[in-house]
Structure formats: structure tokens, C-alpha cells
ZADO-1210 file (C-alpha; in nm, 4 decimals, padded with zeros to 6 digits):
<atoms>
<atom x="-03.9224" y="01.6381" z="06.2705" code="MET" pos="1"/>
<atom x="-03.6861" y="01.7450" z="06.5246" code="LYS" pos="2"/>
<atom x="-03.7873" y="01.6502" z="06.8971" code="SER" pos="3"/>
<atom x="-03.9294" y="01.9148" z="07.1102" code="ARG" pos="4"/>
<atom x="-03.6808" y="01.8346" z="07.3835" code="VAL" pos="5"/>
<atom x="-03.2779" y="01.8683" z="07.2868" code="SER" pos="6"/>
<atom x="-03.1204" y="01.5095" z="07.2924" code="PRO" pos="7"/>
<atom x="-02.8946" y="01.6085" z="07.5584" code="PRO" pos="8"/>
<atom x="-03.1513" y="01.7278" z="07.7827" code="LEU" pos="9"/>
<atom x="-03.3221" y="01.4008" z="07.6803" code="LEU" pos="10"/>
<atom x="-03.0314" y="01.1958" z="07.7756" code="PHE" pos="11"/>
<atom x="-02.9983" y="01.4101" z="08.1338" code="LEU" pos="12"/>
<atom x="-03.3809" y="01.3269" z="08.2341" code="LEU" pos="13"/>
<atom x="-03.3279" y="00.9527" z="08.1072" code="LEU" pos="14"/>
<atom x="-03.0099" y="00.9014" z="08.3182" code="SER" pos="15"/>
<atom x="-03.2131" y="01.0187" z="08.5848" code="VAL" pos="16"/>
<atom x="-03.4776" y="00.7736" z="08.5580" code="LEU" pos="17"/>
<atom x="-03.2690" y="00.5113" z="08.5257" code="THR" pos="18"/>
<atom x="-03.1030" y="00.6001" z="08.8492" code="ALA" pos="19"/>
<atom x="-03.4506" y="00.6336" z="09.0244" code="LEU" pos="20"/>
<atom x="-03.5912" y="00.3166" z="08.8552" code="ALA" pos="21"/>
<atom x="-03.2592" y="00.1655" z="09.0140" code="PHE" pos="22"/>
<atom x="-03.2947" y="00.2868" z="09.3759" code="MET" pos="23"/>
<atom x="-03.6807" y="00.1807" z="09.3641" code="ALA" pos="24"/>
<atom x="-03.5727" y="-00.1542" z="09.2716" code="ASP" pos="25"/>
<atom x="-03.3530" y="-00.2098" z="09.5406" code="VAL" pos="26"/>
<atom x="-03.6319" y="-00.0597" z="09.8299" code="SER" pos="27"/>
<atom x="-03.9055" y="-00.2268" z="09.7029" code="PHE" pos="28"/>
<atom x="-03.9702" y="-00.6173" z="09.7731" code="GLY" pos="29"/>
<atom x="-04.1299" y="-00.8390" z="10.0255" code="PRO" pos="30"/>
<atom x="-03.9333" y="-00.6068" z="10.2883" code="VAL" pos="31"/>
<atom x="-03.9582" y="-00.2598" z="10.2155" code="THR" pos="32"/>
<atom x="-03.6504" y="-00.0236" z="10.2621" code="LEU" pos="33"/>
<atom x="-03.7068" y="00.3504" z="10.2911" code="SER" pos="34"/>
<atom x="-03.4470" y="00.5353" z="10.0475" code="TRP" pos="35"/>
<atom x="-03.2718" y="00.6125" z="10.3644" code="LYS" pos="36"/>
<atom x="-03.1743" y="00.2692" z="10.5017" code="GLU" pos="37"/>
<atom x="-03.0871" y="00.1730" z="10.1114" code="THR" pos="38"/>
<atom x="-02.8603" y="00.4632" z="10.1185" code="TRP" pos="39"/>
<atom x="-02.7211" y="00.3788" z="10.4516" code="ILE" pos="40"/>
<atom x="-02.6824" y="-00.0085" z="10.3807" code="ALA" pos="41"/>
<atom x="-02.4583" y="00.1168" z="10.0560" code="LEU" pos="42"/>
<atom x="-02.2346" y="00.3464" z="10.2421" code="LEU" pos="43"/>
<atom x="-02.1600" y="00.0942" z="10.5092" code="HIS" pos="44"/>
<atom x="-02.1209" y="-00.2640" z="10.3374" code="THR" pos="45"/>
<atom x="-02.0424" y="-00.4545" z="10.5879" code="SER" pos="46"/>
<atom x="-02.1990" y="-00.3488" z="10.8879" code="ASP" pos="47"/>
<atom x="-02.4105" y="-00.6634" z="10.9143" code="GLY" pos="48"/>
<atom x="-02.7547" y="-00.4985" z="10.9314" code="SER" pos="49"/>
<atom x="-03.0582" y="-00.6807" z="10.7868" code="THR" pos="50"/>
<atom x="-03.0634" y="-00.3985" z="10.5622" code="ALA" pos="51"/>
<atom x="-02.7419" y="-00.4500" z="10.4580" code="SER" pos="52"/>
<atom x="-02.7594" y="-00.8067" z="10.4119" code="THR" pos="53"/>
<atom x="-03.1175" y="-00.7769" z="10.2003" code="ILE" pos="54"/>
<atom x="-02.9282" y="-00.5616" z="09.9915" code="LEU" pos="55"/>
<atom x="-02.6266" y="-00.7024" z="09.8765" code="TYR" pos="56"/>
<atom x="-02.7379" y="-01.0680" z="09.9101" code="GLU" pos="57"/>
<atom x="-03.0676" y="-01.0462" z="09.7142" code="PHE" pos="58"/>
<atom x="-03.1498" y="-00.6882" z="09.5605" code="ARG" pos="59"/>
<atom x="-02.8344" y="-00.5555" z="09.4280" code="LEU" pos="60"/>
<atom x="-02.7681" y="-00.8249" z="09.2038" code="PRO" pos="61"/>
<atom x="-03.1472" y="-00.8450" z="09.0835" code="ARG" pos="62"/>
<atom x="-03.1140" y="-00.4848" z="08.9807" code="ALA" pos="63"/>
<atom x="-02.7527" y="-00.4923" z="08.8343" code="VAL" pos="64"/>
<atom x="-02.9037" y="-00.7876" z="08.6697" code="ALA" pos="65"/>
<atom x="-03.2349" y="-00.5662" z="08.5180" code="ALA" pos="66"/>
<atom x="-02.9807" y="-00.3107" z="08.4252" code="LEU" pos="67"/>
<atom x="-02.7820" y="-00.4818" z="08.1752" code="CYS" pos="68"/>
<atom x="-03.0474" y="-00.6970" z="08.0555" code="ALA" pos="69"/>
<atom x="-03.2230" y="-00.3677" z="07.9773" code="GLY" pos="70"/>
<atom x="-02.9723" y="-00.2024" z="07.8401" code="ALA" pos="71"/>
<atom x="-02.8613" y="-00.5162" z="07.5948" code="GLY" pos="72"/>
<atom x="-03.2022" y="-00.5870" z="07.5035" code="LEU" pos="73"/>
<atom x="-03.2975" y="-00.2273" z="07.4051" code="GLY" pos="74"/>
<atom x="-02.9697" y="-00.2125" z="07.1617" code="VAL" pos="75"/>
<atom x="-02.9883" y="-00.5740" z="07.0392" code="ALA" pos="76"/>
<atom x="-03.3498" y="-00.4868" z="06.9116" code="GLY" pos="77"/>
<atom x="-03.2737" y="-00.1597" z="06.7448" code="PHE" pos="78"/>
<atom x="-02.9835" y="-00.3480" z="06.5527" code="LEU" pos="79"/>
<atom x="-03.2516" y="-00.6147" z="06.4404" code="LEU" pos="80"/>
<atom x="-03.5182" y="-00.3662" z="06.3684" code="GLN" pos="81"/>
<atom x="-03.3066" y="-00.1666" z="06.1685" code="THR" pos="82"/>
<atom x="-03.1584" y="-00.4675" z="06.0013" code="GLN" pos="83"/>
<atom x="-03.4654" y="-00.6020" z="05.8436" code="PHE" pos="84"/>
<atom x="-03.5932" y="-00.2639" z="05.8338" code="ARG" pos="85"/>
<atom x="-03.8963" y="-00.4264" z="05.9938" code="ASN" pos="86"/>
<atom x="-04.0987" y="-00.2803" z="06.3265" code="PRO" pos="87"/>
<atom x="-04.1736" y="-00.6284" z="06.4483" code="LEU" pos="88"/>
<atom x="-03.8181" y="-00.7975" z="06.4584" code="ALA" pos="89"/>
<atom x="-03.6493" y="-00.8749" z="06.7798" code="GLY" pos="90"/>
<atom x="-03.4478" y="-01.1081" z="06.9377" code="PRO" pos="91"/>
<atom x="-03.7136" y="-01.3895" z="06.9468" code="ALA" pos="92"/>
<atom x="-03.7683" y="-01.3797" z="06.5896" code="GLU" pos="93"/>
<atom x="-03.4104" y="-01.4944" z="06.4871" code="LEU" pos="94"/>
<atom x="-03.4488" y="-01.7933" z="06.7374" code="GLY" pos="95"/>
<atom x="-03.2008" y="-01.6937" z="06.9488" code="ILE" pos="96"/>
<atom x="-03.4393" y="-01.7087" z="07.2186" code="SER" pos="97"/>
<atom x="-03.5931" y="-02.0838" z="07.1118" code="SER" pos="98"/>
<atom x="-03.1849" y="-02.1769" z="07.0929" code="GLY" pos="99"/>
<atom x="-03.1216" y="-02.1128" z="07.4303" code="ALA" pos="100"/>
<atom x="-03.4694" y="-02.2154" z="07.5453" code="GLY" pos="101"/>
<atom x="-03.3690" y="-02.5859" z="07.3389" code="LEU" pos="102"/>
<atom x="-03.0389" y="-02.6178" z="07.5233" code="GLY" pos="103"/>
<atom x="-03.1896" y="-02.6145" z="07.8531" code="VAL" pos="104"/>
<atom x="-03.5098" y="-02.8200" z="07.7749" code="ALA" pos="105"/>
<atom x="-03.1917" y="-03.0694" z="07.6219" code="ALA" pos="106"/>
<atom x="-03.0090" y="-03.0327" z="07.9695" code="LEU" pos="107"/>
<atom x="-03.3305" y="-03.0859" z="08.2127" code="LEU" pos="108"/>
<atom x="-03.5721" y="-03.3051" z="08.0232" code="MET" pos="109"/>
<atom x="-03.3101" y="-03.5541" z="07.8942" code="MET" pos="110"/>
<atom x="-03.1425" y="-03.6413" z="08.2432" code="GLU" pos="111"/>
<atom x="-02.9040" y="-03.9229" z="08.2043" code="PRO" pos="112"/>
<atom x="-02.6614" y="-03.6385" z="08.0197" code="LEU" pos="113"/>
<atom x="-02.6113" y="-03.4637" z="08.3893" code="ILE" pos="114"/>
<atom x="-02.7620" y="-03.6439" z="08.6939" code="PRO" pos="115"/>
<atom x="-02.9794" y="-03.4716" z="08.8922" code="ARG" pos="116"/>
<atom x="-02.7436" y="-03.4833" z="09.1657" code="ALA" pos="117"/>
<atom x="-02.4615" y="-03.3431" z="09.0103" code="VAL" pos="118"/>
<atom x="-02.6912" y="-03.0191" z="08.8927" code="LEU" pos="119"/>
<atom x="-02.8075" y="-02.9659" z="09.2161" code="ASP" pos="120"/>
<atom x="-02.4551" y="-02.9412" z="09.3377" code="VAL" pos="121"/>
<atom x="-02.3765" y="-02.6612" z="08.9977" code="LEU" pos="122"/>
<atom x="-02.6510" y="-02.4519" z="09.0623" code="GLY" pos="123"/>
<atom x="-02.7159" y="-02.2280" z="08.8262" code="PRO" pos="124"/>
<atom x="-02.4422" y="-02.2780" z="08.6124" code="TRP" pos="125"/>
<atom x="-02.5402" y="-02.5867" z="08.4104" code="PRO" pos="126"/>
<atom x="-02.8748" y="-02.3535" z="08.2939" code="LEU" pos="127"/>
<atom x="-02.6766" y="-02.0891" z="08.1651" code="ALA" pos="128"/>
<atom x="-02.3896" y="-02.2760" z="07.9920" code="ALA" pos="129"/>
<atom x="-02.6719" y="-02.4890" z="07.8572" code="ALA" pos="130"/>
<atom x="-02.8727" y="-02.1812" z="07.7659" code="ALA" pos="131"/>
<atom x="-02.5301" y="-02.0618" z="07.6178" code="ALA" pos="132"/>
<atom x="-02.4902" y="-02.3742" z="07.3873" code="LEU" pos="133"/>
<atom x="-02.8128" y="-02.3247" z="07.2082" code="GLY" pos="134"/>
<atom x="-02.7801" y="-01.9727" z="07.1622" code="ALA" pos="135"/>
<atom x="-02.4226" y="-01.9996" z="06.9779" code="VAL" pos="136"/>
<atom x="-02.5694" y="-02.3007" z="06.7745" code="ALA" pos="137"/>
<atom x="-02.8746" y="-02.0910" z="06.6462" code="THR" pos="138"/>
<atom x="-02.6457" y="-01.8036" z="06.5980" code="LEU" pos="139"/>
<atom x="-02.4078" y="-02.0041" z="06.4159" code="SER" pos="140"/>
<atom x="-02.7046" y="-02.1306" z="06.1677" code="LEU" pos="141"/>
<atom x="-02.8430" y="-01.7965" z="06.1290" code="VAL" pos="142"/>
<atom x="-02.4887" y="-01.6813" z="06.0078" code="LEU" pos="143"/>
<atom x="-02.4610" y="-01.9506" z="05.7584" code="LEU" pos="144"/>
<atom x="-02.7643" y="-01.8541" z="05.6326" code="LEU" pos="145"/>
<atom x="-02.6709" y="-01.4917" z="05.6592" code="SER" pos="146"/>
<atom x="-02.4074" y="-01.5621" z="05.4078" code="ALA" pos="147"/>
<atom x="-02.6496" y="-01.7670" z="05.1322" code="ARG" pos="148"/>
<atom x="-02.9576" y="-01.5294" z="05.1699" code="LEU" pos="149"/>
<atom x="-02.9057" y="-01.1928" z="05.0146" code="TRP" pos="150"/>
<atom x="-03.2372" y="-00.9817" z="05.1031" code="ASP" pos="151"/>
<atom x="-03.3348" y="-00.9453" z="05.4516" code="SER" pos="152"/>
<atom x="-03.6579" y="-01.0570" z="05.4850" code="THR" pos="153"/>
<atom x="-03.5910" y="-01.4226" z="05.3677" code="SER" pos="154"/>
<atom x="-03.3429" y="-01.4262" z="05.6467" code="LEU" pos="155"/>
<atom x="-03.5871" y="-01.3081" z="05.8712" code="LEU" pos="156"/>
<atom x="-03.8628" y="-01.6432" z="05.7765" code="LEU" pos="157"/>
<atom x="-03.5522" y="-01.7980" z="05.8165" code="ALA" pos="158"/>
<atom x="-03.5379" y="-01.7106" z="06.1988" code="GLY" pos="159"/>
<atom x="-03.8951" y="-01.7808" z="06.2361" code="LEU" pos="160"/>
<atom x="-03.8711" y="-02.0847" z="06.1137" code="MET" pos="161"/>
<atom x="-03.5601" y="-02.1886" z="06.3311" code="ILE" pos="162"/>
<atom x="-03.7532" y="-02.0540" z="06.6295" code="ALA" pos="163"/>
<atom x="-04.0264" y="-02.2945" z="06.4838" code="SER" pos="164"/>
<atom x="-03.8312" y="-02.5928" z="06.4915" code="ALA" pos="165"/>
<atom x="-03.6527" y="-02.5701" z="06.7711" code="CYS" pos="166"/>
<atom x="-04.0107" y="-02.5019" z="06.9648" code="GLY" pos="167"/>
<atom x="-04.1238" y="-02.8188" z="06.8181" code="ALA" pos="168"/>
<atom x="-03.8257" y="-03.0446" z="06.9516" code="VAL" pos="169"/>
<atom x="-03.8806" y="-02.8682" z="07.3144" code="ILE" pos="170"/>
<atom x="-04.2613" y="-02.9767" z="07.2795" code="SER" pos="171"/>
<atom x="-04.1454" y="-03.3167" z="07.1880" code="ILE" pos="172"/>
<atom x="-03.9047" y="-03.3131" z="07.4824" code="LEU" pos="173"/>
<atom x="-04.2483" y="-03.1941" z="07.7058" code="GLN" pos="174"/>
<atom x="-04.4193" y="-03.4694" z="07.5995" code="TYR" pos="175"/>
<atom x="-04.1722" y="-03.7341" z="07.7311" code="PHE" pos="176"/>
<atom x="-04.0935" y="-03.5384" z="08.0248" code="SER" pos="177"/>
<atom x="-04.1727" y="-03.6231" z="08.4186" code="GLU" pos="178"/>
<atom x="-04.4036" y="-03.3292" z="08.6118" code="ALA" pos="179"/>
<atom x="-04.0993" y="-03.2264" z="08.7891" code="ALA" pos="180"/>
<atom x="-03.9078" y="-03.1471" z="08.4889" code="GLN" pos="181"/>
<atom x="-04.1348" y="-02.9561" z="08.3301" code="LEU" pos="182"/>
<atom x="-04.2191" y="-02.7716" z="08.6249" code="LYS" pos="183"/>
<atom x="-03.8191" y="-02.6668" z="08.6732" code="THR" pos="184"/>
<atom x="-03.8371" y="-02.5754" z="08.2587" code="TYR" pos="185"/>
<atom x="-04.1587" y="-02.3644" z="08.2935" code="ALA" pos="186"/>
<atom x="-03.9954" y="-02.1795" z="08.5906" code="ILE" pos="187"/>
<atom x="-03.6804" y="-02.1014" z="08.3711" code="TRP" pos="188"/>
<atom x="-03.9342" y="-01.9811" z="08.0873" code="GLY" pos="189"/>
<atom x="-04.0823" y="-01.7086" z="08.3011" code="PHE" pos="190"/>
<atom x="-03.7897" y="-01.5290" z="08.2835" code="GLY" pos="191"/>
<atom x="-03.6248" y="-01.4129" z="08.6004" code="GLY" pos="192"/>
<atom x="-03.3903" y="-01.2054" z="08.7393" code="LEU" pos="193"/>
<atom x="-03.3762" y="-01.2550" z="09.1491" code="GLY" pos="194"/>
<atom x="-03.1159" y="-01.6256" z="09.0586" code="GLY" pos="195"/>
<atom x="-02.8519" y="-01.4330" z="08.9042" code="VAL" pos="196"/>
<atom x="-02.5192" y="-01.4502" z="09.1415" code="THR" pos="197"/>
<atom x="-02.2595" y="-01.1630" z="09.1409" code="TRP" pos="198"/>
<atom x="-02.0270" y="-01.4029" z="08.9419" code="ALA" pos="199"/>
<atom x="-02.2794" y="-01.4498" z="08.6976" code="GLN" pos="200"/>
<atom x="-02.3543" y="-01.0508" z="08.7124" code="ASN" pos="201"/>
<atom x="-01.9875" y="-01.0068" z="08.6284" code="GLY" pos="202"/>
<atom x="-01.9633" y="-01.2475" z="08.3151" code="VAL" pos="203"/>
<atom x="-02.3085" y="-01.0594" z="08.1946" code="LEU" pos="204"/>
<atom x="-02.1547" y="-00.7131" z="08.2724" code="ALA" pos="205"/>
<atom x="-01.8890" y="-00.7999" z="08.0407" code="ALA" pos="206"/>
<atom x="-02.0887" y="-00.9628" z="07.7969" code="CYS" pos="207"/>
<atom x="-02.2876" y="-00.6407" z="07.7540" code="ILE" pos="208"/>
<atom x="-01.9870" y="-00.4106" z="07.7530" code="THR" pos="209"/>
<atom x="-01.8573" y="-00.5906" z="07.4525" code="VAL" pos="210"/>
<atom x="-02.1937" y="-00.5801" z="07.2809" code="GLY" pos="211"/>
<atom x="-02.2583" y="-00.2407" z="07.3287" code="LEU" pos="212"/>
<atom x="-01.9301" y="-00.0986" z="07.2181" code="LEU" pos="213"/>
<atom x="-01.9323" y="-00.3273" z="06.9277" code="ALA" pos="214"/>
<atom x="-02.2902" y="-00.1845" z="06.8376" code="ALA" pos="215"/>
<atom x="-02.1209" y="00.1702" z="06.8790" code="TRP" pos="216"/>
<atom x="-01.8569" y="00.0764" z="06.6442" code="LEU" pos="217"/>
<atom x="-02.1601" y="-00.0018" z="06.3869" code="LEU" pos="218"/>
<atom x="-02.3436" y="00.3022" z="06.4180" code="SER" pos="219"/>
<atom x="-02.1694" y="00.5067" z="06.0996" code="LYS" pos="220"/>
<atom x="-02.2726" y="00.1815" z="05.8334" code="PRO" pos="221"/>
<atom x="-02.5622" y="00.1271" z="06.0226" code="LEU" pos="222"/>
<atom x="-02.7214" y="00.4778" z="05.9094" code="TYR" pos="223"/>
<atom x="-02.6144" y="00.3907" z="05.5232" code="ALA" pos="224"/>
<atom x="-02.8029" y="00.1076" z="05.5849" code="PHE" pos="225"/>
<atom x="-03.1013" y="00.2526" z="05.6413" code="LEU" pos="226"/>
<atom x="-03.1519" y="00.3682" z="05.2786" code="LEU" pos="227"/>
<atom x="-03.1198" y="00.0388" z="05.1646" code="GLY" pos="228"/>
<atom x="-02.9142" y="-00.2679" z="05.0863" code="ASP" pos="229"/>
<atom x="-02.8266" y="-00.0973" z="04.7191" code="THR" pos="230"/>
<atom x="-02.7729" y="00.2367" z="04.8614" code="ALA" pos="231"/>
<atom x="-02.5734" y="00.1125" z="05.1322" code="ALA" pos="232"/>
<atom x="-02.3516" y="-00.0816" z="04.9041" code="ALA" pos="233"/>
<atom x="-02.3143" y="00.2396" z="04.6845" code="SER" pos="234"/>
<atom x="-02.1555" y="00.4224" z="04.9725" code="LEU" pos="235"/>
<atom x="-01.8999" y="00.1542" z="05.0001" code="GLY" pos="236"/>
<atom x="-02.0783" y="-00.0439" z="05.2988" code="VAL" pos="237"/>
<atom x="-01.9866" y="-00.4277" z="05.2794" code="PRO" pos="238"/>
<atom x="-02.3739" y="-00.5837" z="05.3079" code="VAL" pos="239"/>
<atom x="-02.2901" y="-00.8907" z="05.3719" code="ARG" pos="240"/>
<atom x="-02.0285" y="-00.8483" z="05.6264" code="GLY" pos="241"/>
<atom x="-02.2404" y="-00.5785" z="05.7953" code="PHE" pos="242"/>
<atom x="-02.4850" y="-00.7948" z="05.8038" code="ARG" pos="243"/>
<atom x="-02.2943" y="-01.0672" z="05.9463" code="MET" pos="244"/>
<atom x="-02.1582" y="-00.8418" z="06.2054" code="ALA" pos="245"/>
<atom x="-02.4696" y="-00.6879" z="06.3049" code="SER" pos="246"/>
<atom x="-02.6490" y="-01.0370" z="06.3782" code="LEU" pos="247"/>
<atom x="-02.3147" y="-01.1508" z="06.6136" code="ALA" pos="248"/>
<atom x="-02.3759" y="-00.8350" z="06.7985" code="VAL" pos="249"/>
<atom x="-02.7391" y="-00.8683" z="06.8462" code="ALA" pos="250"/>
<atom x="-02.6894" y="-01.2783" z="06.9247" code="SER" pos="251"/>
<atom x="-02.4160" y="-01.1925" z="07.1786" code="LEU" pos="252"/>
<atom x="-02.6430" y="-00.9579" z="07.3595" code="LEU" pos="253"/>
<atom x="-02.9729" y="-01.1248" z="07.3419" code="SER" pos="254"/>
<atom x="-02.8011" y="-01.4441" z="07.3778" code="GLY" pos="255"/>
<atom x="-02.6428" y="-01.3629" z="07.7332" code="ALA" pos="256"/>
<atom x="-02.9212" y="-01.2062" z="07.9156" code="ILE" pos="257"/>
<atom x="-03.1151" y="-01.5292" z="07.8270" code="THR" pos="258"/>
<atom x="-02.8510" y="-01.7278" z="07.9221" code="ALA" pos="259"/>
<atom x="-02.8432" y="-01.5600" z="08.2759" code="PHE" pos="260"/>
<atom x="-03.1994" y="-01.4464" z="08.2791" code="CYS" pos="261"/>
<atom x="-03.3928" y="-01.6510" z="08.0924" code="GLY" pos="262"/>
<atom x="-03.6464" y="-01.4970" z="07.8048" code="PRO" pos="263"/>
<atom x="-03.7452" y="-01.1790" z="07.8726" code="ILE" pos="264"/>
<atom x="-04.0265" y="-01.0624" z="07.6372" code="ALA" pos="265"/>
<atom x="-04.1059" y="-00.7263" z="07.4241" code="PHE" pos="266"/>
<atom x="-03.8300" y="-00.5312" z="07.5708" code="ILE" pos="267"/>
<atom x="-03.6035" y="-00.5661" z="07.2587" code="GLY" pos="268"/>
<atom x="-03.9379" y="-00.5064" z="07.0281" code="LEU" pos="269"/>
<atom x="-04.0903" y="-00.2055" z="07.2353" code="ALA" pos="270"/>
<atom x="-03.7920" y="-00.0286" z="07.3664" code="VAL" pos="271"/>
<atom x="-03.6952" y="00.1165" z="06.9954" code="PRO" pos="272"/>
<atom x="-04.0083" y="00.2372" z="06.9271" code="HIS" pos="273"/>
<atom x="-04.0154" y="00.4187" z="07.2560" code="LEU" pos="274"/>
<atom x="-03.6604" y="00.5531" z="07.1696" code="ALA" pos="275"/>
<atom x="-03.7765" y="00.7075" z="06.7976" code="ARG" pos="276"/>
<atom x="-04.0767" y="00.8490" z="06.9551" code="ALA" pos="277"/>
<atom x="-03.8481" y="01.0366" z="07.2381" code="ALA" pos="278"/>
<atom x="-03.6054" y="01.1745" z="06.9820" code="LEU" pos="279"/>
<atom x="-03.7751" y="01.2099" z="06.6720" code="HIS" pos="280"/>
<atom x="-03.4766" y="01.1275" z="06.4594" code="ARG" pos="281"/>
<atom x="-03.2917" y="00.8370" z="06.2907" code="SER" pos="282"/>
<atom x="-02.9153" y="00.8568" z="06.3833" code="ASP" pos="283"/>
<atom x="-02.8205" y="00.5608" z="06.5169" code="PRO" pos="284"/>
<atom x="-02.5591" y="00.7426" z="06.7132" code="LYS" pos="285"/>
<atom x="-02.8541" y="00.9023" z="06.9032" code="LEU" pos="286"/>
<atom x="-03.1190" y="00.6052" z="06.9132" code="LEU" pos="287"/>
<atom x="-02.8531" y="00.3468" z="07.0362" code="GLN" pos="288"/>
<atom x="-02.7881" y="00.5564" z="07.3889" code="PRO" pos="289"/>
<atom x="-03.1502" y="00.6148" z="07.3884" code="ALA" pos="290"/>
<atom x="-03.2489" y="00.2732" z="07.3450" code="CYS" pos="291"/>
<atom x="-02.9700" y="00.1597" z="07.6476" code="MET" pos="292"/>
<atom x="-03.1206" y="00.4160" z="07.9027" code="LEU" pos="293"/>
<atom x="-03.4636" y="00.3361" z="07.8070" code="ILE" pos="294"/>
<atom x="-03.4035" y="-00.0590" z="07.7981" code="GLY" pos="295"/>
<atom x="-03.2408" y="-00.0465" z="08.1604" code="ALA" pos="296"/>
<atom x="-03.5180" y="00.2324" z="08.3100" code="ALA" pos="297"/>
<atom x="-03.8104" y="00.0003" z="08.1667" code="LEU" pos="298"/>
<atom x="-03.7011" y="-00.3272" z="08.3101" code="LEU" pos="299"/>
<atom x="-03.6135" y="-00.1775" z="08.6403" code="LEU" pos="300"/>
<atom x="-03.9307" y="-00.0399" z="08.6371" code="ILE" pos="301"/>
<atom x="-04.0560" y="-00.3633" z="08.5741" code="CYS" pos="302"/>
<atom x="-03.8576" y="-00.5612" z="08.8259" code="ASP" pos="303"/>
<atom x="-03.9844" y="-00.3188" z="09.0616" code="SER" pos="304"/>
<atom x="-04.3474" y="-00.3938" z="08.9969" code="LEU" pos="305"/>
<atom x="-04.2815" y="-00.7744" z="08.9842" code="SER" pos="306"/>
<atom x="-04.2548" y="-00.7536" z="09.3586" code="HIS" pos="307"/>
<atom x="-04.5224" y="-00.6696" z="09.6194" code="PHE" pos="308"/>
<atom x="-04.4210" y="-00.4649" z="09.8850" code="PRO" pos="309"/>
<atom x="-04.4641" y="-00.6367" z="10.1957" code="GLY" pos="310"/>
<atom x="-04.5874" y="-00.9509" z="10.0672" code="GLN" pos="311"/>
<atom x="-04.3679" y="-01.2342" z="09.9356" code="ASN" pos="312"/>
<atom x="-04.5419" y="-01.2418" z="09.5956" code="THR" pos="313"/>
<atom x="-04.3533" y="-01.2361" z="09.3022" code="VAL" pos="314"/>
<atom x="-04.4655" y="-01.2293" z="08.9065" code="LEU" pos="315"/>
<atom x="-04.2782" y="-01.3689" z="08.6357" code="PRO" pos="316"/>
<atom x="-04.1087" y="-01.0697" z="08.5316" code="ILE" pos="317"/>
<atom x="-04.2249" y="-01.1802" z="08.1337" code="ASN" pos="318"/>
<atom x="-04.5941" y="-01.1113" z="08.2554" code="ALA" pos="319"/>
<atom x="-04.4973" y="-00.7583" z="08.3643" code="VAL" pos="320"/>
<atom x="-04.2630" y="-00.6808" z="08.0654" code="THR" pos="321"/>
<atom x="-04.5517" y="-00.8205" z="07.8166" code="SER" pos="322"/>
<atom x="-04.7941" y="-00.5944" z="08.0186" code="LEU" pos="323"/>
<atom x="-04.6163" y="-00.2944" z="07.8927" code="PHE" pos="324"/>
<atom x="-04.4327" y="-00.3796" z="07.5852" code="GLY" pos="325"/>
<atom x="-04.7633" y="-00.5214" z="07.4308" code="ALA" pos="326"/>
<atom x="-05.0117" y="-00.1959" z="07.4387" code="PRO" pos="327"/>
<atom x="-04.6568" y="-00.0001" z="07.3592" code="ALA" pos="328"/>
<atom x="-04.5935" y="-00.2076" z="07.0508" code="VAL" pos="329"/>
<atom x="-04.9860" y="-00.2171" z="06.9446" code="LEU" pos="330"/>
<atom x="-05.0003" y="00.1691" z="07.0030" code="TYR" pos="331"/>
<atom x="-04.6884" y="00.2234" z="06.7626" code="PHE" pos="332"/>
<atom x="-04.8659" y="-00.0010" z="06.4859" code="LEU" pos="333"/>
<atom x="-05.1737" y="00.2100" z="06.4495" code="LEU" pos="334"/>
<atom x="-05.0027" y="00.5116" z="06.4954" code="ARG" pos="335"/>
<atom x="-04.7465" y="00.4173" z="06.2014" code="ARG" pos="336"/>
<atom x="-05.0617" y="00.3095" z="05.9971" code="ALA" pos="337"/>
<atom x="-05.2443" y="00.6141" z="06.0004" code="ARG" pos="338"/>
<atom x="-04.9544" y="00.7980" z="05.8942" code="ARG" pos="339"/>
<atom x="-04.9366" y="00.5890" z="05.6072" code="GLN" pos="340"/>
<atom x="-05.2959" y="00.6301" z="05.5411" code="SER" pos="341"/>
</atoms>
């Protein structure tokens, strides 16, 4: 069934929604800025006003991180759900997030590796590097398994077992850790966009751009892959090579985001369902940009809601995304069950 809204009009509406969500994210916060003040601060970058300082030092880096992370997680979730032909597949199910968490846990809870004083001097970069190394290690293991496991179901189960093993090691490290170390790890585990600096945003944006371009190049074989492994192979798609490429791209996207922003739940899981519901089509060349725009807009909205206007209270971004994502996924599962029955 075709969408009631044509794809060009839908992409225009999603682009406008993303732009409005971006403006709302940089306007809302403990100090509320009107949209007029925001525009003036954007146009006059060096006027030294309070609005300009708030915007360029705190809110714009956070909003850019939300834009990049939402777009990357949406496309990563779409790649994995198409790869495994499973509506519940996402970045967390491959163990990428768990591997990143294990890297951070090892850095924070095995303090002799890097003294606490050195960590304080280096700032947020050691955490990002540890998360990236953990994600790369998990990715390498998943790619090694993908060369030996033919069917997607076995590979998905292997990813879940890797995530479970990483979680077990993290639990052991937590058991022998001190309260301060546990608190630092718990704060990282909540996910957060406010601590991403302009330098980190540059690295994150570069990784997301490369990942999105690579995902776009995979669109044509991805369409054949929707028909199944055997049908894709008969159409000339190298199934194992394509599987490794799509896993590498999805892991690059989710690993870079987890490294700089921490684990962000449900965006990669819920966004592909929202894109399919909006388009009513299965063409990856349409679904990928839809996932990118919907993911960016949704995470920007969630980030805006995590900051109460006029108050210093900031909710963990994972709590807000879960409040949106869990009901959305449950709704699509129930709708799918009704259709099958």
C-alpha cells in the first residue's frame, strides 16, 4: 500500500520538523531563550552577550550531537533490522553498546590502568577512547563470527551472547569497585549529549558522514537482501561479504555515537518502524533518508524535553528516549500481530 503523502512532500515535512526541533533544542533550557534571541545570537557569534555564550558554549554542541546521533542510530537500526529481518534488532543486540560499556568500565574501575589525576586532566577523551576500543573489539568478534555463521538468526543469538558476557564482566567489575567509580560509570550509562565538545562533535560528525554514505552505497544490494539470503545470492549479491559490510557500517555508526554520547536506548529500535509507517514502502533508498531525518528529529525532541525550562534539572536522555521508544515499538508489534492474525 502506497503512502498517502508522496515521498518528496514527506521528506520536506520531516526536514521542517528537524529544523524546528533543532531550534527548540537550542532555545529551551534552564535559561529560556526566545527564538528571536536565538536568531540574533546565531547571526552575531562574537558579540559577547549572555545568549551568545549560552548558545555556543553549551546548547549548540549538544544540539549538533543530538542531530548526528539521531541520524546515525536511525540508519544503524534500519540496517540491522533489514540484515536480520527481525523487527527487534538494534545496535544493542549485537553487543556493540555492551562492548563500549565494558571498555568504559575497565577504564573507570581498574584505576591502576590510568591514574585518576591523569583522567581529570585529559577530560572526556579517555572515556570516548575506551568506549571506542570496546566497541571495536566487539565489532571484530562479530565480524569474525559472521564469516563462520551462515544464517542471520545464529549471528543475532551470538551477538546477544556477546552482550550478555560483557554485562557479566561489567557486573564483576562493579562488585569490586568503590562508590565513586560506580557513580561515574552510572552517569555515563545514563547517556548524555551535554558533555560533547566541539572537537568531539567534529570527530563524531566525520564518522556519521562516512557511515551514512557507506549505508547509501549498500541500498541496492540491501533491497535484494530483503528477499532472503538464497534469493539475494541468486541475484548476484555476495551474502557473507554484504553481511560483513552492513555490520561494519552499523557498528561504525553506533560505536562512534556510544563513544561520545554514551548508550542511547530505543532510537535505533523505534525509528525504522516509524519510517516504514510513514512511507508504507520497503525501498531502502527511501527508508534510509527517512530514518535519518526521523531519528534526528526524535532525538532533538527528546533532548529538549530532558531540560526543564527555568530549572537546573536535567533528565537522563535514556529515560526520555525509552518513554518514547518503548510504547512505539510495542504499538508496532501489536499492529504486526493483528495483521498476521
